[in-house]
N, C-alpha and C positions, 0 to 999 in steps of 0.2 A: 206082416202087421196089417190089421184091418183098418178100414176107413174110420171106424169109431175110435180105435186106439190112437190112430194118427191125430184125430181131432182132439181127443183127450190130452195127448202129449202137447199139442200145440197150445191148448188153453192153459195147461199147467205152466208151460214155459212163459206165456204172456203174463200170467198171474204172478209168477216169480220175478220177472224182470220189469214189469210195468212200473212199479214205484221208482226203480232206478232210472228208467227212461223218462219218467215225469220230472225227476230232479234235474236231469240233463236238460230237458226242454225248458224248465223254469230258469235254469242258469243261463242258457243261450238267449232267452227272451230278455232277461235282466241285463245281460252284458252287451246286447246288440247296440251298435252305434246308429241310432235312428236317423240322425242328421245325415250321416254318410249314406245310409240306405236310400233316403229320399233324394239325395243328390245323384246317386247312381241311377235311380229309376226316373228322375224328372224328364230326361230327354225322351225316353220311350213313352212316358205318359203324355207329354206334350205332343209328340208325333201322333199318337193314337187319337187324341182329342181333335186334332186338326184334320185327320185323313180318314178315320174309321166311321163309316156310316153303314150299318148293317142293312143288307137288302132282304128281300123276302125269302131268299134261299139260305140265309144265315142260320147256322145251328143255334145261335143265341136267340134269334127271333123265334124259332120253333120251340126252344126250351121255355121261353117266357110265355108263349101261347099255351103250352101244355100246363105250366105251373099256375097260370091264371085260372085254370079250370078246377084246380085242387081246392077243396073246401078248407077254410082256415079254422 
């Protein structure tokens, strides 16, 4: 099977299952217990806000520097 055939099959598969996956995603978003999620993430968030100060070598700093140059 050629690369083009593989790509075509891949695209056809996603076209076929995409709507089903979107329904699953919407159901999961709708059914999510947001309060529980916030409770589970609160400790990690609070820790990060107290201890994380990116330095000049941080990948985040580099990404922001790069994205700041991209025209809007």
